[in-house]
C-alpha positions as CSV (number, residue, x, y, z in Angstrom):
1,M,8.3,-13.3,8.2
2,S,6.5,-12.2,5.9
3,E,6.0,-14.9,3.6
4,K,5.4,-12.5,0.2
5,P,6.6,-8.9,0.3
6,K,4.5,-5.7,-0.7
7,P,4.1,-4.9,-4.4
8,C,6.6,-2.1,-5.3
9,P,6.0,1.4,-4.0
10,F,7.3,2.4,-7.1
11,C,5.7,0.7,-10.3
12,G,3.5,-1.6,-8.3
13,S,4.6,-4.5,-9.6
14,E,4.5,-7.6,-7.0
15,N,7.0,-9.5,-8.9
16,V,9.2,-8.2,-5.9
17,E,11.8,-11.4,-4.8
18,L,14.8,-12.2,-1.9
19,E,17.9,-11.1,-4.5
20,R,19.9,-11.4,-1.7
21,Q,19.8,-13.9,1.7
22,G,21.7,-12.0,4.4
23,T,24.0,-14.0,6.9
24,G,26.1,-13.2,9.6
25,M,28.0,-11.4,7.6
26,Q,26.0,-9.7,4.9
27,S,22.7,-7.7,5.3
28,N,19.3,-8.8,2.5
29,I,18.7,-7.5,-0.1
30,V,14.8,-7.2,-2.2
31,R,15.0,-6.5,-5.2
32,C,11.8,-6.0,-8.1
33,Q,12.4,-7.6,-10.9
34,Y,10.1,-5.1,-13.1
35,C,11.8,-1.5,-12.3
36,G,15.0,-2.9,-10.2
37,A,13.7,-0.5,-7.3
38,S,15.7,-2.5,-4.5
39,R,16.7,-2.3,-0.8
40,E,18.6,-3.3,1.2
41,S,18.0,-4.6,5.7
42,G,20.5,-5.0,8.2
43,I,20.8,-8.8,8.5
44,T,17.5,-10.0,10.5
45,F,15.6,-13.1,9.8
46,D,12.3,-11.3,8.6
47,Y,13.3,-10.4,5.0
48,F,10.8,-8.3,3.6
49,S,10.1,-6.4,6.9
50,D,12.4,-3.5,5.8
51,W,10.6,-3.5,1.8
52,D,7.4,-3.5,3.5
53,D,7.9,-0.8,6.3
54,R,6.2,2.1,4.5
55,P,4.6,4.7,7.1
56,I,4.1,7.6,5.3
57,E,1.5,5.2,2.9
58,D,0.0,3.7,5.8
59,K,-0.7,7.3,7.3
60,L,-1.9,8.0,4.2
61,R,-4.3,5.0,4.1
62,A,-5.3,6.1,7.7
63,E,-6.5,9.5,7.1
64,V,-7.7,8.3,3.4
65,E,-10.3,6.2,5.4
66,K,-11.3,8.5,7.9
67,L,-12.1,10.9,5.2
68,T,-14.5,8.2,3.8
69,E,-16.2,8.1,6.9
70,L,-16.8,11.3,6.9
71,L,-17.4,11.3,3.2
72,C,-20.6,8.6,3.7
73,E,-21.9,10.9,7.0
74,C,-22.3,13.2,4.7
75,V,-23.9,11.4,1.9
76,H,-25.6,9.9,5.3
77,R,-27.1,13.4,6.4
78,R,-27.7,14.8,3.3
79,E,-25.6,17.7,4.0
80,C,-23.8,17.7,0.1
81,D,-25.1,19.1,-2.8
82,L,-23.9,16.7,-5.3
83,P,-26.1,14.3,-7.1
84,D,-26.3,10.8,-5.7
85,D,-24.9,8.2,-8.4
86,L,-22.0,11.2,-7.7
87,L,-21.5,10.6,-4.1
88,E,-22.0,6.6,-4.4
89,R,-19.4,6.5,-7.3
90,I,-17.1,8.4,-5.0
91,I,-17.6,6.2,-2.3
92,D,-16.9,3.6,-3.9
93,N,-13.9,3.9,-5.9
94,V,-12.4,5.2,-2.6
95,K,-13.1,2.1,-1.0
96,A,-12.1,-0.1,-4.2
97,A,-8.2,1.8,-3.8
98,L,-8.0,0.9,0.2
99,A,-9.2,-2.6,-0.4
100,G,-6.1,-2.2,-3.5
101,E,-8.3,-2.7,-6.8
102,G,-8.1,0.4,-7.9
103,D,-6.8,1.4,-11.2
104,K,-3.1,0.3,-12.0
């Protein structure tokens, strides 16, 4: 069971809480305390699994990583017409975004 859920996919807030813990008769509800977004899930003991399940986000993150590798190869081979300092800033920004340190 994950102890802490991912930030809200809509507003980015990390103030996400288990609002209702499911039982054999009712489901779990996870809610963002900032924007009010919520996710009701089935009866499970991994309370945040449905909230954290973001297949599109995961697919996009994998694609960005792949493109970053290609950009790095391009820079390494000097096959780009962009100035070196601009390419380095692009790579740094992409890496920061992948690490979750981008602008919010």
